C-alpha positions in Angstrom: -43.0 6.0 -6.8 -41.0 2.9 -6.9 -37.4 2.6 -6.0 -35.8 -0.5 -7.0 -33.0 -1.3 -5.0 -33.1 1.0 -1.8 -29.8 2.5 -2.6 -30.8 5.2 -4.1 -33.2 6.7 -1.2 -30.3 8.2 0.8 -29.6 10.0 -2.3 -32.7 11.3 -3.8 -34.9 12.5 -1.5 -35.4 15.8 -3.0 -37.0 14.1 -5.9 -39.0 11.8 -3.5 -40.9 14.9 -2.2 -43.7 15.4 -4.2 -44.8 11.7 -3.7 -47.4 10.8 -1.3 -45.8 7.2 -1.4 -42.8 6.0 -1.9 -42.1 2.2 -1.9 -38.3 1.1 -1.8 -37.7 -2.2 -2.9 -34.6 -4.3 -2.5 -33.8 -8.2 -2.2 -31.4 -7.5 0.7 -32.6 -7.2 4.3 -29.5 -5.2 5.0 -30.0 -2.8 2.1 -33.3 -2.1 3.2 -32.0 -1.3 6.9 -29.2 0.7 5.5 -31.9 3.0 3.2 -34.0 3.2 6.7 -30.8 5.1 8.6 -29.9 7.1 5.6 -33.4 8.8 5.2 -34.0 12.4 5.9 -36.5 13.2 8.8 -38.8 14.7 6.3 -39.6 11.5 4.6 -40.2 8.6 7.0 -44.0 8.5 6.7 -44.2 8.4 3.1 -41.8 5.7 2.4 -42.6 1.9 2.7 -39.9 -0.7 2.3 -40.5 -4.4 0.7 -38.0 -7.1 0.6 -38.6 -8.3 -2.9 -36.8 -9.0 -6.4 -37.4 -6.2 -8.7 -38.5 -9.2 -11.2 -41.6 -10.0 -8.8 -43.7 -7.0 -7.5 -47.3 -8.6 -7.0 -47.7 -5.9 -4.3 -48.3 -3.2 -6.9 -51.8 -2.6 -8.2 -51.5 -2.3 -12.3 -51.5 1.2 -13.3 -51.0 2.6 -9.9 -47.3 3.6 -10.1 -46.4 7.3 -11.6 -42.5 6.8 -11.6 -39.8 4.1 -11.2 -36.4 4.6 -10.3 -33.7 1.8 -10.4 -30.7 2.1 -8.5 -28.9 -0.8 -10.6 -26.9 0.4 -14.1 
């Protein structure tokens, strides 16, 4: 699962639990830090944070993502 903008991480912890790995992507280091602080105790090992714009995700292999959630309207 990929979260575009890390804002939803703290708000969507129930939805994240079925996934082995979650990548939170945000262009802002401040938003990534805020997401790390807001995450519940049960998920920290399955979430990786990457500072990157949503338009460029070269660290994601083709056909390796089951779901993408975007926190931007």
